C-alpha positions, 0 to 999 in steps of 0.5 A: 473281125450260127452256122451261116453268115452272109447271103450273096448280098452280104459277103464279108471278110473279117467282119468288115465292109459290105461293099467297097466304100464309094468315098473310102480313103483307107483300103486293104493292105494298110501295113504297106503304108509308110509308118508315121511318128506316133504323137502324144495321146490326146486327153480323154473327153467325158465319156458317155458311150464306148463304141467297140469294134468287134473283131480284134477288139472284143474278140480275138478273131483276126488270126482265125479269120486270116487262117481260114480265108487262106485255107479256103483260097488255097483249096480253091486253087489260089495258094495263099498264106495267113500272112497274105490274107491278113496283108492283102484282104483285111478290111475288104469285103468278100466281094472285093476279095473275089474281084482281086483274086480273079484279077490276079489269076485271070480266071473266075473264083469258084461260086462256092467260095463265100459259102465255104468260107462262112461255114468253116469260119462259123465252126472255128469261131464256135470251137476256138474264139475267145474274148480278148483279155481284159474285155469282160472286166472292162465291160463289168467296170463300164456297166457299174460306172453307168457308161453305155456301151455298144458294138459297131462292126462292118460285119453283118449282124449275123456274123457279129452275133455269132462271134459274141455268142461264141465268147459269151458276150452277146447278152452284154450288148442286147439291143446295142449291136450296129452293123454295116447292114444298117447304113449306106456306107460302111467304115471308113465312112463315119455313117455307122458310128454316127448311127450308133450315136444317134440311136443311143442319144449320146453326142459325138463329143462324148463317144469313145471309139475303140478300133484296131484298124486304120479303116475303123480309126478313119471312120471314128475320126470322120465321125468327130469321135475320140478314137483309142486303138489297141495294137495287135491286128496292126502294129502301133506305127500303123495306128497313129491317126488314133487319138491314143494307142495302147500296146494291146487290148488288155493294156487299153482296158487297164488304162481306160478303167484307171482313167475313168475310175480316177475321173469318177 
């Protein structure tokens, strides 16, 4: 969600935003929100471009990231569980995490925090990271169908490429990896998705965004794109702002292949 990731100007957590968005309407700790009633899925438009988020969508990284962050914080004297990490920090930058932790503890967090986290996470990605089930088959299908694909992640380009390389997916997105490094405002602002749409020359009403978090869903909706969300990182009741929700990425891949195959 390469042995090193961001430098001090590019701190991230779970491949999310570079800095706290100035106009953000979605913040970390989304699962504390009141659940909404799920609505019927909206009809899928004609799809010319599928924009994938990375962590939790293409790769099964969120559990690894949460576990690693909790471990590093605990070692630095801030006892944290993986559930704490997922609940409190998913969707926030490392800079924001530092701010929150220091406010809670009343003391500075060690200067080594970002570097230790990045290095340890890179090693675990290399050993443990896998693509989500159904993703390779979906990419094969989209390629054969002539539907363009790209990755748009709030993480740094280095972080995203590290994850994709570890799972054998990097070459599938050669030249089509977009990160928050390249836009003024990260998700939940629409800038990243609009940038991908412009560069690849596909109108927003033909773009399908696949996102697994409320932050990403908000960005896709703000961009005027169709958003399809797999539950997993968050339960389905937290994803009801999406146009459609599937119970897993594997199921979403199956359903998208069937729908596009029928349409073709």
